[in-house]
Structures are given as structure tokens and as C-alpha cells.
N, C-alpha and C positions, 0 to 999 in steps of 0.2 A: 336520370339525366333528362329524358324526354319530358318527364313530369315537371321538372324545374323550368324548362323552356316554355311549356304550355302555361304554367303559372305566371311566368313573366309576361307572356303575351296577353293573358287575361288582365293582369294589372295595368299594362300599357293601354289596352282598350278601355278599361274603366277610367283611367286618368284622362284619356282623350275625350271620352263622353262627358266627363265633368268639365273639362276645359271648353268643349263645344257648348255646353249649356251656359257656362259662365260667359263665353263670348257673345252668345245670342242675347243674354240679359244685359251685358255691358253695352252692346251696340244697338240695343232696341230703340234708344232715344235719338240715334243718329250717328253719323260718321265721326271718327275719332282718329287723331294722328297715331301713327305706329308707335311713336315715342311714348304717348300717353297710355296706349294699350299695354305696351311692354312694362311700364311702371306699375300700372294697376294689376297686371298679371303677377308681377313679383310680390306686390303687397298682398295679393290673395293666395300666394303660395304655389303658383303654377310655374313650372319651368318654361322658359321662353320657347324652347324647341317643341315641347308638348303643345303649347298654344298654336304654334305655326302648323303643326301636323293636324290640329283640330279645326283649322280654318275651313277646309272643304266640308267636313261633317256639319259644321255650323252654318254653312251657306254664306261665308264671308268672302268678300272680294277686296282686293287692294288696288287703289287707283291713285294716280298722280295728277294733280290739276295742271301741271306744266313742268317744263324742264327746270330742275333745280329746286322745285318745291317738294316738301315732305309728302310721303305717301299717306293716304288716308285709308282706313279700314271701315267698311260698312257692310251691312247685311245686303246680300244680292237681292234684287227685286223678286227673284223666284223663290227665295227663302221665306219671304213673308206673303207671297201671293199664292193663288190657287196652283196646285201642281199639275192640273189637267191641261193639256194643250187646248187653246181656244179654238183651233180649227183642226179637224182630222187631217193627217198627212195624206197626200196622194201623189201619184207619179207625175203630176204637172207642176208641182211646186217642190221646193227643197233644193238640195245641193245639185242635183242633176236635172230635175224636171224643167224648171223655167229657164235654165241656162243652157239648154241643149241636150245634155245627157247623152244617152245612147239612142234616143229617138231622133230622127232627122227633122228638119224644120218643117217639112211638108206632111209629116205623119201626125195623126191624132193619137190620143191615148189609146183608143180602141185599136187602131192599126198596130201600135207598138205592142200591146198586150197579146195580139194574135200572131205576131211574126215569130216563126220558128227560128231558133238559133242555127 
């Protein structure tokens, strides 16, 4: 029984990889309406739910240009760009650094690093 579950998991992963590759190839030339992606996925033999699950692996994002307008799928900029951060993170920028975080407004990064909890 466990062997059967593992086999199914392997098949699903293989299908998602295939769908992710197909999505990248399909959206390589630019954004496409979800309706068109769904139609082409069906024509290519991919189950719609498999394509939806493969979005993340493929680096696809869904956007709406405005209220009432159809969603567009496109490759996220990070999917086609360099995956290395352009600037090394530090404790002065990011979610807590520049916005206050745990260091007070008058403390410097050096002060913050040496303060004992």
C-alpha cells in the first residue's frame, strides 16, 4: 500500500514537472489570458488542476490589469532573471531593518549587534 502511494506521488511530481516545463515554454513569449492558457493546456493533454499546481514551480504569476478584467498569467521576473540577490541582505534593510525592527531609532547596526538580550 505504501509503495502504491509513493508511486502515485512520483507520477504526480513527474506530471507537475512536465506541466511546469510546458508553462514556461508557453508563456516565454509573453503574458496570456487564463482562458487561453486553460484551452492550450487541455489541447496539450494537461489537467487544469495539474497546471495550476505547476504554476509555482514554473515561476508563473497571475495578475489582473483591473477590476472586471480577465487574469493574465506571465512568467515572474525572477523566473527569467538572475536568481542571486543584487544586494547582500543586512540588518539595516529588509522587513525589520529600515522600518524600525528591534533596534531603536538612535541605535546603529553595531550597537544593535552588541546589545545583550
